[in-house]
N, C-alpha and C positions, 0 to 999 in steps of 0.2 A: 669210747663210744658207745652211743645209749643203747644199741641193739645189737646182736651177733648177725651176721650174713643171713639174709634171708633166701627164699625161692628164686629158682634162676629163671622161671617163664612169669613175668609180672602180668601179664596179660590173664592168667588164671585165676588172678585174683580180683574179686568183685568189691562192691562198694558196700554192699549187705554184708560181707564177711569181715571187713574193716571196721564196720559199727560196732561189731562184738568185740572187737580187740579195745585194749586199754593202752594203746601207742601214745607216746607224747607228741603233740602236732602242733604246729605254728602255721596260722592261717595268713596271707598275705592278699589284702584287698587292693584294688588301684585302677585306674585308668585304663581302659583298652586302646586309646588313642595317644599313648606316649609311644614315640619313635624309637627304634635300636640305638640310635647315635645320640639320643639324649642324655645328659648328664645322669638324671634321676633314674634312668634305666640302668646305667652302670652300677649305680649304688645300690640298687635292689638288687641286681646280678649278685655283686660282690656279698651283699647281706644273705641272699639265701645259699651262697657259695658256703658260709661261715655256718649256716643251720643245717646244709647236709653234712659237712665234715663234723660234725657235733652228732651226727646219727638221728636227727629228729626229722619225723615225716613233715612234711610241707603240703599244704592246702589251699588252692586258687581256684578263680573261676575258670579256668583253663583256656581263656582266649590270648589273644596278642596283648602287646603294649606292658603293662607292669605283671601282668599274669604270667606272660612268655619271660619275663626277665628273671621273675622269681623260680619259674620251674627249670629254666635252663641253668640259672645259677645254682639250684640244688643239686642239679645233675652234673656240673662240674665239680662240686664240693664232697660229690658220693657216687663216684664213677662206678663202683661196684655193687650199689643198689642195696646198701644196709638198711637204708631208710625208703619210705615210699613219697612218690613225686602224686599228687593226686590233683584233679582237677574236675569239677562240678560246672560243666557247660551248660549253656541255655540257648533255648532256641528265640533266635533274631534275624532280621532281615539282612543285617551286615555281619553277624558273626555266629555262625553255625558250627564251625569246626574246630576241634581242640587244637592247641598247639602241639608240636611234635615231641615234646619233652615229658609228656604225661604216660606215667606207668599205671595209674587206675584213673579211670575215667568214668562218669555218669552224665548222661545229658538228661535235663529239665525242661520242661514246657513251661512252668509257671515259677516265678520268682520266689514266690511263698513256700514252696517245698523246697527249693533249692536254699532259701535262707535257713529253713530250719535242719538241713543236713550239714551246712555249714558251722552250726552250732552243736550240733550232736559231735562233731569232729575236733572241736577247737578248744585246745588249753592255754593258747595265746592268740590274739589277733591283732595283727600290725596294719593300719592303715597309711596308705602311702598316697600320692597325689592323685586324685579323682574329681568325677562327676557326681550327677544326681545319684548314679547307681552306687558308687563309694559310699557317699553320704547316707543313703539307705541302709547300707551294710553296717555304716558305723553306728547309726542310731537304733537300729535294730538289736544288735549284741548288745548295746548299752541300755536298753530299755529292758530286755531279758535279765539282765543282771539286777537293776532297779528293782524289778517286781519279783525277785526271786525265783524265776522260771530256770535259771541256772546258778551253778555255784559262782561267785564272783571270778573273773580270770581278767588279767591285765588288757586293756586296749592301749597300744602303743602307736601314737600320731607322729609319724615320721614324715617331714617336709614342712615347709614355712607356712603353707597355707592355712594347716591346723591351728596354729596359734590364734590366729585371728578370731577364728571359729569360737574358739574356747572363751575366747574374752567376750565376746557376744553372749554367750551361754550365761557367764557370769554378770554380766551387766544387765542382762534382762530376766531370763529365767531364775537364777539366783536370788537376784535383787529382789523380785517382786514375790518370792517365796514359791515360786511353782516347781521348783525341785529342793532336794535338800543338800547340804554342803557336802554330806557323806557320798552323795552320787558321783562326786567328782573324784573319790578315791580312787577309782579303777581306772582313770585316764593320766595317762603319762605321754608327755612331750617329749620327744628325743631328736635331738640335733643333729646325731652320730651313729654310724653303724654300732659303735663300741656301746653307746647307751642303751641301744635296741637289745643288743647281745646281753648285756648287764642285768635286764630286766628280764629276758628270756630265761638264761642262766638259772637265776634265783627261783623262777616259776618252777623250772624244772626241778629243782631241789626240794621244792614244797610238794611236788609231784611224787618225787621217789620216797619221801618221808611218809607221805599218805599211801602210797602203795604198800611199804612195808608192813602197814599195820592192819591194811582192808584187804579183803580177799577180792574185791571188785574193782581194784584199781582204781580209776579216775574218781576224783571227787565230783566233777561237773555234769555227770551222764545226764543228756538230755535227748528224749525220745523224738524224733522226728515224725512218727506215724500220727 
């Protein structure tokens, strides 16, 4: 396990205090519209279960669909709460309440502030199938890495839809010199849970190595203020 058993009362722990920690966290982005019976919901649930079993924190948007699958799966893999299940919820007409599997929740009125807090928390980002919001989260993460506002972290694209998007980026943006070839170094297309976990575990090894030689823990710290 990555961490020892933590406090009994998760509700006493705030996002502000979480941001001061140097825990290893995996953020999962994805659509709120995916239904519980969908195959991809089951896959993300099982992926998050493995993340929880390893004792890694998980971060989501805290809502339904892929977010719920991730938080629920994490709880299944970590029933004794060795790690945190974090949800950053957003004010929407259709999605105001967090799912019931959150241990730490912070509500936001603006997407910009919420995105910055995602970046402050994330050691790895997993992008699952989603729409405009998920694409925003993908490209915001990618942009901050490109301009070195955060230290590079893996962006793992999990789901068939992302393969064509990266082909499009290469066909136009890369071909026309609008991005550098090195900008693609942090993009990983994963076709299975095993591939996703392999990348996460490799990044965790790097995190432990860095932490052993630096007092401040994480190398990627980003200030959301």
